[in-house]
C-alpha positions as CSV (number, residue, x, y, z in Angstrom):
1,M,127.9,117.7,111.4
2,S,127.2,116.0,114.8
3,L,123.7,116.1,116.1
4,T,122.1,114.7,119.3
5,P,119.3,112.3,118.7
6,H,116.7,115.0,119.7
7,E,118.2,117.4,117.1
8,A,118.2,114.7,114.4
9,N,114.5,114.1,115.1
10,V,113.3,117.6,114.9
11,L,115.1,118.3,111.4
12,S,113.3,117.5,108.5
13,Y,114.8,114.7,106.2
14,T,114.8,114.5,102.5
15,P,115.5,111.0,101.0
16,G,118.8,111.1,99.4
17,D,119.9,114.1,101.4
18,T,123.5,113.1,102.7
19,T,124.2,116.4,104.5
20,L,122.1,115.3,107.7
21,P,121.9,111.9,109.4
22,R,118.6,110.1,109.0
23,P,116.3,110.9,111.8
24,V,115.6,108.0,114.4
25,G,112.5,106.3,113.4
26,Y,112.5,107.8,109.9
27,E,111.7,104.3,108.3
28,A,109.1,103.5,110.9
29,N,105.2,103.9,110.2
30,L,104.7,106.0,113.3
31,G,106.1,109.3,111.7
32,V,108.9,111.7,112.2
33,M,109.5,114.9,113.9
34,E,109.7,117.8,111.4
35,E,110.7,121.3,111.7
36,S,107.9,123.7,110.9
37,A,108.5,127.1,109.2
38,A,106.2,128.6,111.8
39,L,107.7,127.0,114.8
40,D,111.4,126.9,116.4
41,H,113.2,124.2,117.4
42,E,111.7,124.1,121.0
43,H,108.3,123.3,119.4
44,P,108.7,120.4,117.0
45,V,105.6,119.1,115.0
46,F,104.9,115.4,115.0
47,V,104.1,114.5,111.4
48,E,102.3,111.0,111.4
49,R,102.5,108.6,108.5
50,W,99.4,107.0,107.0
51,H,98.3,103.8,108.7
52,Y,97.4,101.2,106.1
53,V,94.6,98.8,107.0
54,E,95.2,95.2,106.0
55,D,92.3,93.1,104.7
56,T,92.7,90.9,107.8
57,E,91.7,93.8,110.0
58,L,88.5,94.6,108.1
59,L,85.3,93.1,109.3
60,N,82.3,91.2,107.7
61,G,84.0,90.3,104.5
62,W,85.0,93.9,103.6
63,N,88.3,94.1,101.6
64,N,90.7,96.5,100.2
65,A,89.9,97.4,96.6
66,S,92.6,96.0,94.1
67,G,94.0,97.6,91.0
68,T,95.2,101.2,90.8
69,V,93.1,102.7,93.6
70,Q,94.3,103.7,97.1
71,T,93.6,101.1,99.8
72,F,92.1,102.0,103.0
73,R,94.1,104.1,105.3
74,F,93.9,106.6,108.0
75,L,96.0,109.2,109.8
76,R,95.8,111.9,112.7
77,D,97.2,115.2,111.8
78,P,99.2,117.6,114.1
79,M,95.8,119.4,115.2
80,G,94.2,116.2,116.1
81,F,92.0,115.6,113.0
82,V,91.6,112.1,111.7
83,H,91.7,111.7,107.9
84,L,90.4,108.5,106.0
85,D,91.1,107.7,102.5
86,G,90.9,104.7,100.1
87,K,88.4,102.4,98.5
88,L,86.9,99.3,100.1
89,D,85.2,96.3,98.2
90,A,82.1,95.3,100.0
91,G,81.4,92.3,102.1
92,V,78.1,92.2,104.0
93,V,76.0,95.2,103.0
94,T,72.9,95.3,105.5
95,N,72.5,98.4,107.5
96,G,74.5,98.5,110.7
97,T,77.2,96.3,109.3
98,F,80.7,96.8,110.9
99,I,83.4,97.6,108.5
100,Y,86.5,98.5,110.6
101,V,87.3,99.6,114.2
102,L,89.6,102.7,114.5
103,P,92.2,102.4,117.4
104,V,92.0,104.5,120.5
105,G,93.6,107.9,119.8
106,Y,91.8,108.0,116.3
107,R,88.1,107.7,117.5
108,P,85.8,110.6,117.6
109,G,84.5,112.4,120.5
110,F,80.9,112.0,119.3
111,N,79.2,110.0,116.6
112,H,79.5,111.2,113.0
113,R,77.4,110.2,109.8
114,F,79.5,110.8,106.5
115,P,78.1,110.5,102.9
116,V,80.6,108.3,100.8
117,I,80.6,107.7,97.0
118,T,79.9,104.4,95.7
119,S,81.7,102.7,92.8
120,T,79.4,104.0,90.3
121,G,80.1,107.5,91.3
122,A,76.6,108.5,91.0
123,A,75.1,106.8,94.0
124,I,75.9,108.0,97.6
125,S,75.6,105.8,100.6
126,A,76.5,106.7,104.3
127,I,78.7,105.5,107.1
128,L,78.6,106.1,110.8
129,I,81.7,106.3,112.8
130,N,80.9,105.8,116.3
131,L,82.5,106.7,119.7
132,D,83.9,103.3,120.1
133,G,85.8,103.5,116.8
134,T,83.6,101.3,114.9
135,I,82.9,102.2,111.4
136,S,79.4,100.9,110.0
137,L,77.1,101.3,107.2
138,S,74.3,103.8,107.8
139,G,71.9,102.4,105.1
140,P,73.1,99.8,102.6
141,P,75.2,100.9,99.6
142,A,73.8,101.0,96.2
143,T,76.7,99.2,95.0
144,T,79.6,96.9,96.3
145,N,82.4,99.6,96.7
146,L,82.8,102.6,99.0
147,Y,85.1,105.5,98.7
148,F,86.4,107.2,101.9
149,S,88.5,110.0,100.4
150,G,87.9,113.4,102.1
151,I,86.5,112.0,105.4
152,I,87.8,114.2,108.3
153,F,86.7,114.5,112.0
154,E,88.2,115.7,115.1
155,A,89.7,112.8,117.4
156,D,88.3,112.6,120.9
157,R,90.6,115.1,123.0
158,N,90.1,112.9,126.0
159,T,92.1,110.1,124.4
160,L,94.8,112.2,122.9
161,D,96.9,113.1,125.8
162,S,99.0,110.0,125.7
163,F,99.4,110.3,121.9
164,I,100.5,114.0,121.3
165,L,104.0,114.6,122.0
C-alpha cells in the first residue's frame, strides 16, 4: 500500500499494525493526525499528546510527586480546551506563589480559580491560572501536595490561530 505523507498522517495508527506505514511524527510528543469517525479525510483532527512537565520547569521549589502517581502534565484537545493532570509536591506554599508557567497556546483568555485536592484528600486548596499562563497558589494549601486532575479550561482563542491545523 503506497500512501502520500499527508495520507499517512490522517490515518490512525495502532502500534504493532504492519498493514499501514507509521505516520510521520508518530513518535513525536506533538501528536499525530487521526481520522475521526465523524469527519472525512478532508477534515483531519489533530490529536495532541500530553506534555510532561520536568522538575526543572517548575518554580519555587515545586516538584513532581514520586512513586506511583501521575507527574504534572497538560494538553490541549481538538476543541481548544486545556487539561491539567498530575500531582505536585510543594515548594514554597505562601499565597500567590508561582508554580508553573503554561506556554502560549495553552493559556486562558481570562483568569481562572480552581479548587485542588491536597494529599490528605480531605483538604481543598485553590490555584489561580492567570492570563499570562502563570499557575499560582490562591491561598496556601493545608498540606504539601496538590492534585491537578480534572482541571479543564478553554485556551485563549486569540493565541490559537497559529497552533490549530
